C-alpha positions, 0 to 999 in steps of 0.5 A: 138451756135458753134463758127467757128475759125476766120481763117475758117470764112475768108476761108468761106467768100472767098469760098462764093465769089468763089461759087457765081461766079461759080453759074453763069457758067451754060450754058442755064441760065441767069447770076446773073448780068442780070436784067430780072425780078423784083430784089433787087440789094442792101440794103444800110444802113447809119449805118451798125453797129448801136448804142443803140437809133440810127435811121438807114435809109435803102435804097432798090435798086429795078430793074424791068427787066421784064417790062409791057408785054402789052407795046411794049417797056416793060416799067418798072412797077409801084411797091409797096414796103413794109417795116416791122420793129420792130423785135429786139433780137429774141431768138437765133437770129432766123429771123423766130421768127419775123414772128408771129409779122409781121403776126399781122402787115400785117393783118392790111392791108385792114382792115382800122387799121393803124399799130404802127408808124414806124413798117410798111410802104407802098410806091409806086415806079414808074417804070422808066429807065430814070434816076429817083431814083430806090430806096426807104427808110425806117427808124427804131430806135434801142431800148436803151436797145437792147444790155443790155437786152440780156445775154452776150455770153460766148465768142465773142462780146456782141451785139443786133440785129434788123431785117427789112423785105421788099417786092416788088410787081408789083401789089397790096399787100394783106394779105394772110389767117392768119388762121393756119399761122406758119410763117416759113417752113425750106424747103420754107425759108421766107414765109410771110403771104402776096400776090401780086395780078395783076390788074385781081386779080391773084397771082403774081409769083417770077418774079413779087413778091420779099421778103427779109430781113436784120439784123442790129447789135448793139455792146456793144463795139460801133464798127462801119462799114463804107459803102465802097464808089463808086465814079463813073463808067468809060466806056472804061476809061471815067467817065460815066456822070449822064446827060442822054444827055452825056451818051455813045452810042454804037452799038448792039451786034447781038448775041441772048439770046440763043446764049449768054446763051450757053456760060456759064461764057465764054466770048469767044463767045462774042468776035465777038462783041465789048466789053467795059471796065466798072470799078467801082471807089472804093478806098482802104477803107477796114477797119480792121475787129475787132477781126479777125486774120489769123492762125498766129494771124495777123489782117485781113481787111474786104473783099470788092467786087463789083457786076455789074448788067445790064438790057441789055447785058452781063458781062464777070465777074459780081463779082470782088474782090476789097480788100482781107482780107490778101492781101489788095487792088486789083488794077484791079476789072473791067469787060467787058460789051457786049451790047444787040442785041436790041436797047434802054436805058440800066441801069448799076449798080455797087454795092460795098459790104463788109462782115460786111453788108456795101454797096453802089450803083451807077447807070449809063446808056448806049444807044444802037442804 
C-alpha cells in the first residue's frame, strides 16, 4: 500500500471538506442538507477506535424525507433496518471481500434458518416526525486477536479492522438471487444480494432503499478517539428545547422549490425571506491526531466539522468547520436556515464529525405556520 505523507493527508482532508461544499453549489439540484428521500444522516459508535475484545455499539440516524405518497401529509414511512456484522480483517482491508460471507447470511432471510447470533439483526423503525427517536442500535464485539493475528505493516501503526454493513428499506427486505453472485463490481460500488420490495412486490429504488457500511479500527497501541459532542442547538441565540410545546414557531418562506434550486449555493435569492441563525453548540474538544504532523513537524489536531440537515427549508451553508488541524477551534460555525413554503413540523439535525470516525447528532424541531 502506498503511504501518503502526513502533510498531504492533512491537505486532502481539507480538500474533501471544500469539495463537499462545492458539490452543493450546482443550481437545479437539492442541497445535500435537504432530506427529501430516505437518508442516512449519521452513524455514531460509542468507541470509534476500539480495543480487542471490546463490545462496540453503533447507532444509525435515519430520516425519511419522501414520506408516504398515499398520505396527504406525506408522513414518514415505517422502515426495516438491517445490520450485518462479523467481518474482521479482510485481506488488504478490502470491504468487498466481506460480501461472500454476507451473501450467505442474507440467504437465511425468509428460509427460516436463523443466522449466527450477533451477525445479522433486523429491526423495525416506525416512521415519525413527532420527536420519537430516529435511530436504531446494533452491537458487535471485537475479537481478542483482531490485531495480533495480522502481520504488522512495514511502517505506520499496527491495527485490526472490522466492517459493519447496514441497510434501510421503506418496505420489506428479501434476498436477491444468489446464483452467480460476485459481491462487488468496481463500477457499481456496494452491491449486496438484497432487494427492498414495496407492498405490491415492486423493487424499490434509491429514494426508498439505502445501503452503507462503516469500519471500526483497533490499534495495537490502544489509542482511543472520543466522539465530538453537541450540547444543543440555538435558534437566533435561544436554546432549542426538546419539548415540542416549546419549539420555535415561524412563518413560511413563499419561494417555491424551483426558485430555491435556481440559487445554487447563493442565499441572495432567499434574502426576501426571514432567515434564522442556527448554531450547533460544539465545544473545543478536538484531540491530537496521533502521529500526524505538518510539513514542519508540528503536531496536528483532528479536523472537526458540523453538517446541518433539515426535511424542510434551506441552509445558507450546510457544512461548517469547527476545528482546523493547525489553526484550532473556529468560534463561528453557525448557518442561516430559511423556512419552507409549506406549513408543518420541520426536523433539523446537526451532526458533528471528526476525521477519525467520531460523530454525534442532535435533532430539534421548528413549526412553520
